[in-house]
N, C-alpha and C positions, 0 to 999 in steps of 0.2 A: 793448452787444452782447456784450462780453467777459464781463460779469456773467451774461448769459443762458447762454453756453456753459459757464461755470464751474459754474453750478447744474445744467445738464444732465449734465455730466461727473461731478459729485458724486453725482447720483442714480443714474447707471449703476454707479458704483463701489459704492455702498451696496447696490443690488439684487444685484450680482454677489457681494458678500461674504455677503449673506443666503442666496443660493442655494447658494454653496459651503459655508457653515456647516451648512445644512439637509442637503445631500447628504452631507457628512462625518459628521454625526450618524447619518443613516440607515445609511451604510456601516459605521459603528462598532457600531451596535446590532444589525443583522441582515444576514445574507448569504443570499439564497435560492439553492437549488440544486434540480435536478430529475433524477431517475433513473427511467427507465421500468421498471416492474416492482417498484420499491421505493417508489413514491409520490412526493409532492412534499415536499421538506424545507426547513425554515427553521432557520438556525443563527446564533447570535451570533458576533461576530468573535472573541471570546475563547474560544469553544467551550464555555462554561459552560451554555448552553441549546441543546438540539436538539429539534425537533419534526418528526416525519414524519407526513404526512397521506395517507390512502388511502381510497378508496371502492370499493364493488363492488355490483353488482345482478344479480339472477337474474329474468329474464322467462320465464314458463312458460305453456305450453298443454297441457292434458291432456284425454283423452277416456276415459270408462268405459262399458262396454256393460251392457245389462240382465242378461245371463247369458252363459255360455260358448257357447250355441247361438244366442241372439237377440243379434245384433251391432248392433242399433239403439242409439243413444247415449242412455244414461240420465243421465249427468252430464258437464258441460263445465267444466273448470277453466281460467280465463284470468285471470292475475293477476301482480303483482309479488311473487314468493315472498319475496325478501329484498332489502332496500336498507340497506346498512351504511355507516357512517362511522367511521373508526378513526384514533386519534392515539397515537403512542408516541415515546419519546425519553428523554433524561436531563436532569437539573437539577443544576447546580453541581458534580456529580461524575459521571463516567462509570459509576460503580458504582451510583448511585441512579437508577433508571429507573422509568418509568410506562407504562401502557397504558390507553387509554379506547376503548371501542367502543359505538356507539349504533345502534339499529335503528329503522326508520321505517315499514316496510310493515305493514299491519294484521295479516297472518297471522304476523308475526314478533315481535309485542309480548308474547305470552304472556298470563298471567292479569292482568287489570286490576282493581286494588282501588280502591274509591271513585271509579270512573270516571276514574282518572288513567292515561294511557298509560304503560306500563312500558318506556320506551325504553332505559334503561341496561342494557347487557349486561355490560360489563367496566369496572371502575374499580379498578386495582391498582397499588400502589407496591411495588417490589422493590429489594432491596439485594444485590449480588453480592459476597460476602466474598472469593472467589477463583475460580479457574477451575472449581472443583468444587461449591461450595455457594452457593445462592441462597435468600433468605428473602423472603416477600411477605406483604403485608397488604392486604385489600380484597376485592372481588368478582370472581370469574372462574370458569372451569370447574374442577370438582373432578377429581382424578386418577383417573378412572373408565376405562371401556372405550375402546379405541383409536379406534374409529370416531367416538365422541362427542368425544374430545379433538381429533381432526382437525378443521380448519376446514371449515365447510360449503362453502367455496369451493374446497376441495382434494379433492372427491369425484369418483369416476369416473362414477357414475350420477347421475341427476337429483336424488336425495335419499338420505338414510340409510335403513337397513333398518327393518322393523317391529319387530325385536328391540330395536334402539336406542330406538325410539319408546316402547316399553313399559317397559323396564328401566333406561334410563340414569339417572344421578344428577345430571346437568346442572350448573348454576352455583349458587354459594352465597357468602356473605360469611364471611370468617374469616382464619386464618393458614395459610400454606402454606410448605413447605420442599421444596427440590429439590437432590439430590446426585447427581453422576455421576463415575465413575472407572473404572479398568480394572486388571486384573492380567494383565500381558503382553498378549496379544491378546483376552483375555476381558473385555468391557466390561459394565458394569451401571449401572442408574439406580434411585434411590430417591426416591419422592415421598410426602409426607404432608400431611394437612390436618385442622385442627380448625375446624369452621364452625357456623353457626347452625342448619342443618338445615331452614330454612323456604324456601330458594330466593331468587330475585332480589328485592331491594328490599322484602322483606316488612316489614309494620308490626306483625305479630303474633309474639309470643314464647311458646313452649310450656314454657320452663324446661329443655329438654333440648338437647343438642348432637349434631352429627354428627361421626364420626371415620372418616377415610378414609386408606387406605394403598395404595401400589402399588410393585411391584418389576418391573424389566425386565432380561432377560438377552440380551446380544448376543454370542454366542460367536465370531463372525467379524469383530467390529469395528463401528465406526459406519457407518451408511448414508451414501451420498454426498449432500451438501447437505441433511441432515436428512430423507432419503427415507423414514424409518420413520414420519414423521408427515404424509405426503400419499399419497393412493391412486394406484396405477399406478406402473410402473417407468419414469417419464419420464427418469431419469438413465441408464437401461440399464446397470445395475451390471455392472462387468467381472468381479467375483467374486461368488459366492453370498453373500447377506446374510440373516441370520435375527434376528428379535426375538420373544421370548416374554414376555408380560406377565401379572401376577396382581394383581388389585385386590380390596379388601374395604372395605365401608362399613357402619357401624352408625349408624343414625339413632334416637336416643333420644326417645321421646314425640313422634313425628312427627304432624303435624296435617293433612298432605296425602296424597292417595292414593298418590303415588309419591315421597314424601319431600320433595324440593325442587320437585316438579311435581304437577299434578293438582288435582282438587276437594278442598275441605276436608272432613275426616272429622267425624263427630259426636262422636268421642272420640279422644284421642291413642293412638297405638300405636307400639311398637318395631318396627323392621324391619331386616333384614340383606340386603345385596346382595353376591353373589359374582360375579367376572368373570375370565374367562381368555381371552386372545387370542394369536394366533400370526400372524406375518408372514414371508413369504419373497419375495425379489426377486432376479432374475438375468436379464440379457440381454434385457430387455423383458418378461419374464414376472413377474407378481405374483400371489401367492396369500395370502389372509387368511382367518382363522377366528376366530369369537367364540362363547363359551358364557357365558350370563348366567343367574343364578338369584336370585330374591328370596324371602325367607321372613319370616313373621310368625306368632306363636303364635296370635293371634286377629284375623284380618284384617278381619272384617266388623263394622261399627258400625251402630247403629240410633238413630233419634230417638224422641220420644214418640208420633209417629204411625206408627211402625214402618217409616218409609222407610229405605232401605239405602244406605250408602256403604261402600266397601271398598278395601283395598290389593290391587293386582293382584299376587298371589303366583304362583309358577310358574317356568318357565324358557324360554329361547329359544336358538336356534341360528342362526348366520349363516355362510355359506361364499361366498367370492368369488374368481373366477379371471379373469385378463385377460392380453392380450398387446397391446403397442403396436408398430405397424409403423414402419419408417423414415420413412414419409410422415406420421407423427404421427396416423394413425387408430388407434383402439383398440377392440377388441372385448372385451366383459365378460359374464360369466355369474354369476348370484347365486341362491342358494337360502336362504330364510329361513323359520323356523318359530317360532311362539309357542304355548306350551301352558300353560293356566291351572292353578293348583294345585287340589287336591281340594276345598278349602273354598270356592272361588268358582266352581266349574264350573257351578253352576246359573244363574249370572249371565253367564257368558262363553262363548266358543267358541274352538276351535283355529284358528289362522290360518296358512296356508301360502302362500308366494309364490315363483314361479319367474320370473326376470327375465333377459332378454338386452338388452344395450345397445351402442350405437355412439357413440363420442365423437371429435370432431375437435379437436385442440389447435392453436390458432393462435398463442398466446403462452403456452404452458404452461397452468397452471390459471387464469391471470389472464383470458385470452380464449379461450373454447372454445364449441363447439356440442355439445349432448348430446341423445340420444334413448334411450328404453328402452321395452320391451314387457313387460308383466307378466301372468301368469296367476295369479289369486288364488282360493284355496279356503278358504271359511269352513265349518268342520265343527262343528255344534252337538251338545251332549251330551244334550239332551232330545229326545224323539221328536216333540214338538209343533212344533218349528221345523225346517223343511227346510234342508239345506245350501245355501249360496249360492256359486256359482262365476261369475267374470266376468273380462273382459280390460280392461287399462288401457294406453293409449298416451300417452306424454308427450314433449314437446320443450321444450328450454330453452336460452336464450342466457345465458352468463355473461360479464360484462364488468367489469373492475376494473383498478386500478393499484396 
């Protein structure tokens, strides 16, 4: 009997030791933490490894009429506009950081080559030399116009403007540098990139590169909590804040219609993109403006059958004004216009959009309800095609951590 109890006691001691050893190993290897609004984090006990996990989704419903007079529904949009998964943190050194972002909704994948889903949006490794200078290698957004650099989860309206859709320079693979400093109260930011010029995860090389530079001036100091890179004055700035940005991109021997985006051209072309933006925020009021222009000496390409593909040259204007009430309801107005260049007018039309929007912020930009109403005017330059005017109503739920 004693032998039986001895064996049973020994078994309990062994199991307890095994459990304690396993638990101690787990505690030593990883310590989970959670912070709402900052994602779910995993951190090693020695803090040499940190991973922050976030997701967000945009569920959208949209209705477009036949014309400005005929309000019958011509098109219904009902889809998951964006579904993103994001990882970021540091490895071995707090100065060595990474960011990975994946997209999964069909409308968010972009061009698909060889029937392979293009899910990788960001894959960037950065090293912070000091509080002023950061260097990165990998794939992410180029330092272009402000609305494009803003996350699609930090927008006031349901989506970005038509100006951004036509002229932005999007993401690319390459080397980027970021520098910020100040002289007394006058702050400034310098950004630069040398990249492939072909866009996300491209398997094709044209032998040319893209060169992008940006400078920002903030005469009244930094915005509260990085408010110059999310739309709307959610921080309700106590003092007026202004940021003016200038970007330039030269894409050498580009093989796609918009440089990093668009259909493939029949022949490579050089293109230049100029971007100016202005941002003002104070006491719940936000005003932003963007002017973008793209140039190419010979934007039209032909194949042996005389089919045409071209670079969209021309310019665009975007103006946005908003006010957020203490109840966290926000009203927004936007005017956007895209005008094609002379060499492609026979293929394109001028597009004007007038938009009013209403947004309810539940947890800042992470959880919000958005709606907007747009009047769109498409003006054609040839007499054979009549102008097209119609209305578009959209509603969207944004949810993320």
